N, CA, C and O of each residue as an XYZ file, in Angstrom:
740
protein
N     -47.441     10.928     11.566
C     -46.374     11.506     12.417
C     -46.325     13.051     12.120
O     -46.433     13.506     10.982
N     -46.167     13.747     13.150
C     -45.919     15.120     13.106
C     -44.466     15.632     13.415
O     -43.734     15.023     14.195
N     -44.109     16.706     12.811
C     -42.879     17.181     12.996
C     -42.883     18.531     13.743
O     -43.778     19.327     13.463
N     -41.914     18.873     14.717
C     -42.266     20.080     15.468
C     -40.911     20.821     15.420
O     -39.841     20.251     15.205
N     -41.059     22.153     15.643
C     -39.782     23.026     15.602
C     -39.481     23.590     17.141
O     -40.283     24.362     17.667
N     -38.483     23.228     17.709
C     -38.424     23.685     18.963
C     -39.050     22.948     19.879
O     -39.566     21.886     19.531
N     -39.119     23.409     21.285
C     -39.581     22.339     22.269
C     -41.167     22.387     22.286
O     -41.808     23.065     23.089
N     -41.704     21.603     21.323
C     -43.166     21.668     20.945
C     -43.841     23.036     20.685
O     -44.987     23.209     21.099
N     -43.221     23.965     20.054
C     -43.920     25.201     19.735
C     -44.821     25.202     18.743
O     -45.993     25.571     18.809
N     -44.154     24.717     17.691
C     -45.083     24.582     16.285
C     -45.062     23.216     15.705
O     -43.969     22.699     15.475
N     -46.041     22.650     15.476
C     -46.132     21.319     14.860
C     -46.837     21.392     13.579
O     -47.983     21.803     13.396
N     -45.908     20.888     12.613
C     -46.574     20.744     11.135
C     -46.961     19.303     10.900
O     -46.185     18.348     10.887
N     -48.373     19.275     10.703
C     -48.958     17.806     10.288
C     -48.533     17.492      9.028
O     -48.598     18.336      8.135
N     -48.022     16.176      8.794
C     -47.868     15.706      7.497
C     -49.117     15.285      6.912
O     -50.095     15.196      7.654
N     -49.231     14.984      5.563
C     -50.490     14.794      5.036
C     -51.141     13.359      5.595
O     -50.447     12.347      5.693
N     -52.352     13.388      5.898
C     -53.059     12.381      6.516
C     -53.021     11.090      5.391
O     -53.417     11.173      4.229
N     -52.509     10.024      5.964
C     -52.360      8.725      5.221
C     -53.707      8.198      4.863
O     -54.569      8.193      5.742
N     -53.996      7.734      3.614
C     -55.107      7.204      3.116
C     -55.623      6.049      4.005
O     -56.806      5.744      4.159
N     -54.541      5.454      4.566
C     -54.909      4.108      5.205
C     -55.986      4.533      6.625
O     -56.750      3.745      7.183
N     -55.806      5.779      6.930
C     -56.606      6.032      8.290
C     -57.943      5.860      8.014
O     -58.416      5.914      6.879
N     -58.665      5.621      9.186
C     -60.083      5.630      9.179
C     -60.770      6.850      9.138
O     -60.115      7.812      9.539
N     -61.987      7.084      8.737
C     -62.626      8.432      8.756
C     -62.582      8.981     10.092
O     -62.426      8.280     11.092
N     -62.705     10.113     10.105
C     -62.950     10.942     11.504
C     -64.090     10.417     12.217
O     -65.236     10.303     11.783
N     -63.656     10.114     13.345
C     -64.755      9.546     14.551
C     -65.153     10.869     15.263
O     -64.497     11.298     16.212
N     -66.168     11.451     14.808
C     -66.751     12.662     15.502
C     -68.215     12.759     15.406
O     -68.827     12.674     14.342
N     -68.797     12.957     16.655
C     -70.193     12.939     16.621
C     -70.748     14.081     17.469
O     -70.600     14.006     18.689
N     -71.329     15.058     16.972
C     -71.674     16.399     17.514
C     -73.313     16.266     17.987
O     -74.069     15.469     17.430
N     -73.658     16.981     18.869
C     -75.047     17.198     19.231
C     -75.759     17.868     18.341
O     -75.100     18.681     17.693
N     -76.986     17.792     18.072
C     -77.916     18.406     17.164
C     -78.235     19.742     17.632
O     -78.452     20.639     16.818
N     -78.277     19.931     18.826
C     -78.662     21.194     19.503
C     -77.747     21.595     20.760
O     -77.260     20.669     21.408
N     -77.531     22.678     21.075
C     -76.658     23.107     22.308
C     -77.268     23.297     23.380
O     -76.589     23.588     24.365
N     -78.702     23.193     23.507
C     -79.688     23.564     24.594
C     -79.404     22.527     25.707
O     -79.590     21.330     25.488
N     -78.966     22.967     26.868
C     -78.814     22.138     28.115
C     -77.883     21.063     28.135
O     -77.942     20.187     28.999
N     -76.833     21.083     27.028
C     -76.033     20.014     27.162
C     -74.635     20.209     27.775
O     -74.007     21.209     27.425
N     -74.146     19.447     28.558
C     -72.942     19.560     29.311
C     -71.733     19.498     28.159
O     -70.770     20.265     28.147
N     -71.955     18.531     27.285
C     -71.035     18.454     25.960
C     -71.648     18.590     24.848
O     -72.801     18.190     24.690
N     -70.927     19.195     23.895
C     -71.467     19.505     22.617
C     -71.264     18.268     21.511
O     -71.802     18.241     20.403
N     -70.482     17.379     21.988
C     -70.161     16.259     21.100
C     -69.091     15.324     21.646
O     -68.612     15.515     22.764
N     -68.693     14.263     20.826
C     -67.469     13.507     21.243
C     -66.646     13.268     19.800
O     -67.098     13.157     18.660
N     -65.405     13.235     20.241
C     -64.305     12.910     19.322
C     -63.495     11.955     19.581
O     -62.956     12.032     20.685
N     -63.125     10.751     18.695
C     -62.289      9.528     19.057
C     -61.184      9.537     18.320
O     -61.088      8.843     17.308
N     -60.171     10.371     18.772
C     -58.908     10.233     17.812
C     -58.243      8.810     17.554
O     -58.526      7.852     18.274
N     -57.521      8.734     16.702
C     -56.862      7.088     16.474
C     -55.552      7.323     17.165
O     -54.933      6.259     17.154
N     -54.946      8.166     17.696
C     -53.598      8.188     18.575
C     -53.494      9.278     19.422
O     -54.389     10.118     19.516
N     -52.405      9.317     20.075
C     -52.213     10.269     21.122
C     -51.325     11.383     20.498
O     -50.761     12.111     21.314
N     -51.109     11.633     19.152
C     -50.339     12.423     18.482
C     -51.324     13.675     18.261
O     -52.118     13.627     17.321
N     -51.293     14.605     18.966
C     -52.229     15.777     18.883
C     -52.073     16.437     17.463
O     -53.103     16.661     16.827
N     -50.872     16.757     16.937
C     -50.725     17.412     15.861
C     -51.403     16.745     14.710
O     -52.111     17.364     13.915
N     -51.122     15.229     14.634
C     -51.918     14.630     13.567
C     -53.192     14.608     13.683
O     -53.864     14.783     12.667
N     -53.877     14.374     15.033
C     -55.164     14.149     15.196
C     -55.974     15.472     15.068
O     -57.066     15.445     14.500
N     -55.542     16.468     15.508
C     -56.184     17.843     15.495
C     -56.199     18.219     13.962
O     -57.205     18.746     13.486
N     -55.055     17.942     13.162
C     -55.211     18.288     11.750
C     -56.204     17.358     11.069
O     -56.825     17.915     10.164
N     -56.472     16.235     11.251
C     -57.617     15.517     10.848
C     -58.963     16.089     11.298
O     -59.906     16.170     10.510
N     -59.044     16.484     12.569
C     -60.191     17.047     13.027
C     -60.602     18.424     12.202
O     -61.707     18.638     11.704
N     -59.604     19.193     12.177
C     -59.818     20.668     11.580
C     -60.198     20.288      9.938
O     -61.098     20.893      9.355
N     -59.529     19.392      9.390
C     -59.495     19.196      7.891
C     -60.974     18.696      7.653
O     -61.657     19.048      6.691
N     -61.372     17.854      8.622
C     -62.922     17.065      8.391
C     -63.995     17.930      9.149
O     -65.172     17.660      8.910
N     -63.774     18.726      9.849
C     -64.830     19.390     10.768
C     -65.831     19.837      9.988
O     -65.580     20.404      8.924
N     -67.088     19.638     10.420
C     -68.481     20.057      9.742
C     -68.368     21.346      9.343
O     -68.245     22.181     10.240
N     -68.380     21.740      8.141
C     -68.605     23.174      7.851
C     -69.602     24.007      8.392
O     -69.415     25.202      8.621
N     -70.771     23.345      8.626
C     -71.819     24.110      9.154
C     -71.531     24.517     10.649
O     -72.252     25.351     11.196
N     -70.470     23.924     11.311
C     -70.136     24.254     12.723
C     -69.130     25.424     12.670
O     -68.997     26.107     13.685
N     -68.406     25.711     11.556
C     -67.556     26.674     11.632
C     -66.074     26.025     11.361
O     -65.802     24.825     11.319
N     -65.253     27.059     11.200
C     -63.750     26.881     11.038
C     -63.067     26.949     12.516
O     -63.143     27.899     13.296
N     -62.432     25.808     12.702
C     -61.725     25.821     14.042
C     -60.535     26.626     13.913
O     -59.788     26.493     12.943
N     -60.302     27.509     14.902
C     -59.181     28.482     14.910
C     -58.341     28.342     16.134
O     -57.223     28.854     16.190
N     -58.905     27.595     17.205
C     -58.014     27.426     18.330
C     -58.728     26.243     19.021
O     -59.914     25.937     18.891
N     -57.741     25.601     19.821
C     -57.932     24.269     20.508
C     -57.427     24.430     21.875
O     -56.272     24.815     22.059
N     -58.285     24.137     22.928
C     -57.807     24.164     24.352
C     -57.997     22.634     24.668
O     -59.067     22.057     24.473
N     -56.732     21.949     25.234
C     -56.751     20.564     25.460
C     -56.329     20.011     26.752
O     -55.568     20.628     27.498
N     -56.787     18.915     27.011
C     -56.389     18.205     28.373
C     -55.064     17.574     28.182
O     -54.986     16.613     27.417
N     -53.976     18.031     28.819
C     -52.616     17.287     28.499
C     -52.466     16.023     28.706
O     -51.622     15.481     27.993
N     -53.158     15.204     29.652
C     -52.954     13.801     29.651
C     -53.444     12.841     28.589
O     -53.116     11.656     28.522
N     -54.369     13.556     27.660
C     -54.720     12.799     26.550
C     -53.882     12.710     25.556
O     -54.110     11.934     24.628
N     -52.646     13.584     25.597
C     -51.834     13.551     24.675
C     -50.298     13.385     24.887
O     -49.826     13.784     25.952
N     -49.470     12.813     23.931
C     -47.956     12.770     24.123
C     -47.336     13.986     24.365
O     -46.560     14.111     25.313
N     -47.632     15.020     23.504
C     -47.005     16.304     23.531
C     -48.178     17.331     23.028
O     -49.047     17.019     22.214
N     -48.060     18.502     23.601
C     -49.030     19.508     23.151
C     -48.248     20.853     22.597
O     -47.765     21.773     23.258
N     -48.279     20.680     21.274
C     -47.672     21.923     20.510
C     -48.471     23.155     20.806
O     -49.624     23.029     21.218
N     -47.913     24.401     20.615
C     -48.603     25.610     20.916
C     -49.408     25.955     19.520
O     -50.471     26.575     19.515
N     -48.834     25.529     18.493
C     -49.562     25.601     17.120
C     -49.647     24.570     16.285
O     -48.680     23.811     16.218
N     -50.645     24.364     15.593
C     -50.747     23.217     14.627
C     -50.851     23.752     13.244
O     -51.812     24.482     13.000
N     -49.937     23.471     12.245
C     -50.425     24.032     11.014
C     -51.241     23.014     10.114
O     -50.933     21.832      9.968
N     -52.123     23.526      9.644
C     -53.118     22.715      9.131
C     -53.485     23.311      7.543
O     -54.100     24.371      7.424
N     -53.114     22.647      6.549
C     -53.568     23.196      5.339
C     -53.281     24.546      4.873
O     -54.083     25.182      4.189
N     -52.100     25.005      5.250
C     -51.722     26.443      4.951
C     -52.070     27.408      5.997
O     -51.724     28.581      5.854
N     -52.748     27.017      7.078
C     -53.064     27.854      8.090
C     -52.800     27.230      9.532
O     -52.657     26.025      9.741
N     -52.754     28.312     10.565
C     -52.510     27.732     11.881
C     -53.589     27.614     12.756
O     -54.450     28.488     12.662
N     -53.751     26.682     13.633
C     -54.780     26.478     14.746
C     -53.851     26.714     16.010
O     -52.849     26.015     16.159
N     -54.166     27.639     16.858
C     -53.540     27.904     18.147
C     -54.133     26.664     18.960
O     -55.275     26.209     18.907
N     -53.014     26.230     19.748
C     -53.352     25.284     20.794
C     -52.971     25.797     22.240
O     -51.966     26.479     22.437
N     -53.765     25.454     23.137
C     -53.540     25.606     24.557
C     -53.958     24.467     25.343
O     -54.615     23.550     24.848
N     -53.524     24.504     26.797
C     -53.669     23.428     27.467
C     -54.284     23.827     28.872
O     -53.989     24.935     29.322
N     -55.051     23.061     29.531
C     -55.650     23.340     30.674
C     -54.411     22.940     31.732
O     -53.784     21.883     31.660
N     -54.212     23.855     32.598
C     -53.054     23.465     33.499
C     -53.475     22.566     34.430
O     -54.547     22.764     35.003
N     -52.619     21.338     34.748
C     -52.892     20.266     35.736
C     -54.499     19.794     35.507
O     -55.339     19.854     36.405
N     -54.721     19.402     34.393
C     -56.186     18.910     33.982
C     -56.301     17.671     33.391
O     -55.555     17.358     32.464
N     -57.278     16.815     33.886
C     -57.590     15.567     33.248
C     -59.006     15.240     32.838
O     -59.525     14.145     33.055
N     -59.646     16.325     32.191
C     -61.017     16.415     32.047
C     -61.526     15.640     30.668
O     -62.710     15.720     30.339
N     -60.633     14.935     29.932
C     -60.939     14.436     28.667
C     -61.712     15.410     27.766
O     -62.720     15.040     27.164
N     -61.260     16.576     27.686
C     -62.260     17.449     26.921
C     -61.169     18.106     26.071
O     -59.990     18.198     26.413
N     -61.695     18.552     24.924
C     -61.139     19.588     23.914
C     -62.163     20.712     23.859
O     -63.371     20.482     23.913
N     -61.598     22.057     23.739
C     -62.508     23.182     23.707
C     -62.080     23.735     22.446
O     -60.955     24.216     22.317
N     -62.956     23.687     21.473
C     -62.890     24.298     20.139
C     -63.391     25.635     19.825
O     -64.607     25.784     19.939
N     -62.768     26.523     19.492
C     -63.145     27.884     19.230
C     -63.305     28.042     17.762
O     -62.334     27.850     17.030
N     -64.366     28.351     17.319
C     -64.411     28.455     15.738
C     -64.377     29.945     15.161
O     -64.528     30.855     15.976
N     -64.210     30.222     13.965
C     -64.118     31.535     13.541
C     -65.079     32.435     13.849
O     -64.830     33.633     13.989
N     -66.296     31.898     13.981
C     -67.440     32.998     14.622
C     -67.436     32.880     16.001
O     -68.533     32.918     16.559
N     -66.437     32.744     16.671
C     -66.272     32.790     18.308
C     -67.297     31.799     19.059
O     -67.671     32.015     20.212
N     -67.720     30.678     18.286
C     -68.576     29.867     19.040
C     -67.560     28.864     19.861
O     -66.511     28.490     19.337
N     -67.897     28.509     21.018
C     -67.050     27.669     21.822
C     -67.660     26.288     22.047
O     -68.736     26.249     22.645
N     -67.139     25.236     21.667
C     -67.571     23.876     21.517
C     -67.039     22.975     22.457
O     -65.823     22.827     22.329
N     -67.632     22.240     23.480
C     -66.910     21.561     24.519
C     -66.963     19.966     23.893
O     -68.099     19.512     23.755
N     -66.139     19.331     23.614
C     -66.215     18.097     22.974
C     -65.230     16.966     23.856
O     -64.047     17.217     24.090
N     -65.782     15.918     24.226
C     -65.205     14.899     24.834
C     -64.237     14.213     23.897
O     -64.465     13.925     22.723
N     -63.130     13.993     24.573
C     -61.885     13.230     23.866
C     -61.987     11.758     24.400
O     -61.665     11.429     25.542
N     -62.495     10.875     23.395
C     -62.462      9.520     23.781
C     -61.102      8.854     23.664
O     -60.477      8.981     22.611
N     -60.576      8.118     24.726
C     -59.210      7.603     24.472
C     -59.079      6.497     23.150
O     -59.878      5.585     22.936
N     -58.072      6.766     22.467
C     -57.915      6.080     21.260
C     -57.708      4.483     21.547
O     -57.765      3.718     20.585
N     -57.472      3.984     22.830
C     -57.412      2.600     23.060
C     -58.696      1.980     23.412
O     -58.770      0.794     23.733
N     -59.807      2.847     23.352
C     -61.115      2.141     23.712
C     -61.576      1.134     22.783
O     -61.246      1.234     21.601
N     -62.235      0.262     23.139
C     -62.931     -0.954     22.284
C     -63.843     -0.191     21.473
O     -64.224      0.913     21.864
N     -64.271     -0.735     20.253
C     -65.208     -0.197     19.371
C     -66.559      0.039     20.147
O     -67.205      1.071     19.963
N     -66.976     -0.961     21.035
C     -68.167     -0.634     21.793
C     -68.082      0.453     22.645
O     -69.057      1.199     22.736
N     -66.913      0.701     23.390
C     -66.717      1.459     24.347
C     -66.650      3.007     23.687
O     -67.167      3.971     24.252
N     -65.976      3.092     22.482
C     -65.789      4.263     21.725
C     -67.151      4.670     21.255
O     -67.444      5.842     21.495
N     -68.047      3.940     20.631
C     -69.210      4.198     20.028
C     -70.354      4.661     21.150
O     -71.284      5.436     20.929
N     -70.101      4.094     22.217
C     -71.086      4.407     23.377
C     -70.679      5.632     23.880
O     -71.539      6.480     24.117
N     -69.384      5.887     24.105
C     -69.031      7.339     24.575
C     -69.356      8.403     23.507
O     -69.882      9.438     23.916
N     -69.101      8.273     22.165
C     -69.407      9.211     21.142
C     -71.115      9.432     21.266
O     -71.673     10.529     21.259
N     -71.666      8.339     21.359
C     -73.261      8.498     21.464
C     -73.730      9.414     22.669
O     -74.439     10.415     22.563
N     -73.214      8.895     23.810
C     -73.616      9.803     25.110
C     -73.000     11.137     25.022
O     -73.651     12.023     25.575
N     -71.947     11.474     24.484
C     -71.411     12.792     24.414
C     -72.446     13.740     23.381
O     -72.589     14.943     23.601
N     -73.053     13.134     22.381
C     -73.785     13.905     21.627
C     -75.138     13.665     21.705
O     -75.864     14.004     20.770
N     -75.605     13.099     22.742
C     -77.025     12.911     23.135
C     -77.641     14.356     23.643
O     -77.063     15.017     24.506
N     -78.582     14.680     23.167
C     -79.097     15.944     23.891
C     -79.563     15.855     25.184
O     -80.240     14.912     25.594
N     -79.232     16.783     25.824
C     -79.412     16.860     27.429
C     -78.413     16.160     28.356
O     -78.536     16.019     29.572
N     -77.383     15.738     27.565
C     -76.304     15.072     28.511
C     -75.883     15.861     29.601
O     -75.718     17.071     29.441
N     -75.693     15.325     30.681
C     -75.243     15.940     31.888
C     -74.034     15.664     32.667
O     -73.676     16.206     33.713
N     -73.418     14.666     31.944
C     -72.040     14.130     32.555
C     -71.039     15.082     32.158
O     -71.153     15.790     31.158
N     -69.876     15.102     33.088
C     -68.765     15.726     32.651
C     -68.143     14.439     31.676
O     -68.653     13.335     31.483
N     -66.916     14.972     31.164
C     -66.083     14.070     30.198
C     -65.544     12.973     31.059
O     -65.642     11.820     30.638
N     -65.029     13.185     32.128
C     -64.597     12.170     33.076
C     -65.606     11.179     33.603
O     -65.291      9.989     33.603
N     -66.726     11.532     34.027
C     -67.836     10.727     34.406
C     -68.284      9.956     33.269
O     -68.480      8.751     33.422
N     -68.497     10.583     31.984
C     -68.830      9.843     30.993
C     -68.141      8.604     30.800
O     -68.652      7.486     30.864
N     -66.844      8.903     30.540
C     -65.824      7.785     30.256
C     -65.763      6.616     31.356
O     -65.660      5.408     31.140
N     -65.850      7.261     32.558
C     -65.888      6.151     33.644
C     -67.071      5.174     33.598
O     -67.039      3.968     33.844
N     -68.222      6.000     33.200
C     -69.637      4.978     33.167
C     -69.329      3.992     32.061
O     -69.671      2.815     32.174
N     -68.707      4.433     31.020
C     -68.534      3.641     29.779
C     -67.689      2.260     30.115
O     -67.952      1.098     29.804
N     -66.618      2.789     30.837
C     -65.557      1.637     31.232
C     -66.123      0.848     32.248
O     -65.807     -0.342     32.272
N     -66.895      1.283     33.084
C     -67.447      0.572     34.335
C     -68.524     -0.163     34.017
O     -68.793     -1.097     34.772
N     -69.321      0.064     32.924
C     -70.575     -0.601     32.623
C     -70.484     -0.803     31.304
O     -71.187     -0.107     30.572
N     -69.627     -1.766     30.748
C     -69.228     -2.130     29.320
C     -70.381     -2.634     28.492
O     -70.314     -2.587     27.264
N     -71.496     -3.142     29.154
C     -72.515     -3.837     28.442
C     -73.376     -2.522     27.826
O     -73.838     -1.672     28.588
N     -73.498     -2.468     26.735
C     -74.358     -1.470     26.067
C     -75.436     -1.989     25.225
O     -75.883     -1.387     24.248
N     -75.837     -3.129     25.640
C     -77.046     -3.723     25.080
C     -78.237     -3.080     25.651
O     -78.478     -3.172     26.854
N     -79.166     -2.283     24.650
C     -80.386     -1.625     25.241
C     -81.174     -2.464     26.034
O     -81.650     -1.996     27.068
N     -81.423     -3.792     25.678
C     -82.355     -4.703     26.374
C     -81.870     -4.582     27.975
O     -82.764     -4.676     28.815
N     -80.661     -4.402     28.377
C     -80.200     -4.325     29.739
C     -80.917     -3.271     30.474
O     -81.164     -3.325     31.679
N     -81.281     -2.175     29.572
C     -81.922     -0.832     30.325
C     -83.429     -0.812     30.131
O     -84.054      0.099     30.673
N     -84.054     -1.695     29.437
C     -85.476     -1.634     29.067
C     -86.203     -2.773     29.773
O     -85.673     -3.876     29.906
N     -87.432     -2.488     30.225
C     -88.034     -3.787     30.679
C     -89.513     -3.660     29.772
O     -90.141     -2.643     29.477
N     -89.798     -5.069     29.461
C     -91.025     -5.213     28.568
C     -91.922     -6.485     29.476
O     -91.475     -7.617     29.662
N     -93.053     -6.065     29.889
C     -93.783     -7.147     30.445
C     -94.468     -7.840     29.564
O     -95.207     -8.714     30.016
N     -94.410     -7.641     28.112
C     -95.081     -8.384     27.276
C     -96.553     -8.194     27.089
O     -97.229     -8.989     26.436
N     -97.113     -6.969     27.759
C     -98.422     -6.593     27.651
C     -98.798     -6.259     26.621
O     -97.970     -6.365     25.717
N    -100.142     -5.725     26.261
C    -100.901     -5.344     25.265
C    -100.229     -3.843     25.059
O     -99.765     -3.146     25.962
N    -100.292     -3.506     23.602
C     -99.997     -2.211     23.111
C    -100.949     -1.271     23.459
O    -102.113     -1.673     23.491
N    -100.719     -0.064     23.739
C    -101.775      0.760     24.035
C    -102.844      1.345     23.098
O    -103.919      1.832     23.449
N    -102.360      1.212     21.816
C    -103.237      1.692     20.685
C    -102.476      2.870     19.927
O    -101.308      3.174     20.170
N    -103.250      3.472     19.015
C    -102.496      4.409     18.222
C    -101.981      5.729     18.998
O    -102.635      6.280     19.884
N    -100.834      6.118     18.584
C    -100.252      7.194     19.126
C     -99.211      6.971     20.203
O     -98.397      7.804     20.605
N     -99.364      5.699     20.616
C     -98.477      5.406     21.862
C     -97.367      4.473     21.353
O     -97.462      3.838     20.303
N     -96.190      4.437     22.271
C     -95.288      3.585     21.891
C     -95.258      2.098     22.315
O     -95.637      1.830     23.455
N     -94.848      1.126     21.508
C     -94.939     -0.128     21.720
C     -94.132     -0.334     22.972
O     -93.187      0.413     23.227
N     -94.501     -1.397     23.817
C     -93.761     -1.670     25.100
C     -92.383     -1.997     24.798
O     -91.614     -1.768     25.732
N     -91.917     -2.422     23.854
C     -90.689     -2.639     23.540
C     -89.703     -1.408     23.573
O     -88.488     -1.525     23.730
N     -90.398     -0.166     23.398
C     -89.548      1.110     23.304
C     -89.722      1.890     24.637
O     -89.394      3.076     24.659
N     -90.171      1.351     25.639
C     -90.481      2.229     26.792
C     -89.023      2.033     27.727
O     -88.311      1.029     27.734
N     -88.843      3.146     28.406
C     -87.716      2.943     29.235
C     -87.990      2.302     30.578
O     -88.920      2.742     31.253
N     -87.310      1.378     30.980
C     -87.792      0.734     32.140
C     -86.675      1.052     33.371
O     -85.720      1.816     33.234
N     -86.927      0.468     34.328
C     -86.080      0.738     35.561
C     -85.430     -0.568     35.882
O     -86.127     -1.582     35.896
N     -84.128     -0.627     36.147
C     -83.222     -1.724     36.511
C     -83.817     -2.456     37.853
O     -84.346     -1.840     38.778
N     -83.645     -3.821     37.800
C     -84.044     -4.296     38.890
C     -85.705     -4.517     39.274
O     -86.198     -4.822     40.360
N     -86.178     -4.325     38.342
C     -87.841     -4.604     38.424
C     -88.052     -6.002     38.224
O     -89.193     -6.462     38.239
């Protein structure tokens, strides 16, 4: 739980409990042509606690998070500043927005667009959303991606592939089981 001074001005995150699950963050390997740079699946709607966990465990190769711009409907309260490990992270909010995104600015001024997966998602939904957000070439907005995951909960790859059982094409080719198929064939 976080404590705040004043009307949500500064939130001081208490030390993260050892009983928490590891950070659920998956980032794309490249930024080329991606609508999203990755996905984050917080464990609660307490932004101060979750942002502190994200900042503490954010991959060092991506930089140090100095600012976060959030979608207010994802959180119970949105403080203006979150103190993490002796430093402050500025927090802003998109006005009247429900994009399910957090924009993270790093110390080298890199801007990352990260999907916020609702904490109440099932393990299958959460993992599917993280994977889709971090997949190279993703083109969905955060809202579209979450809608797709909740409306089509079956994430079994066999649902998306067709395999006619035919012969393999030989060396250098993919086996039929790995070909992308079309639904309804």
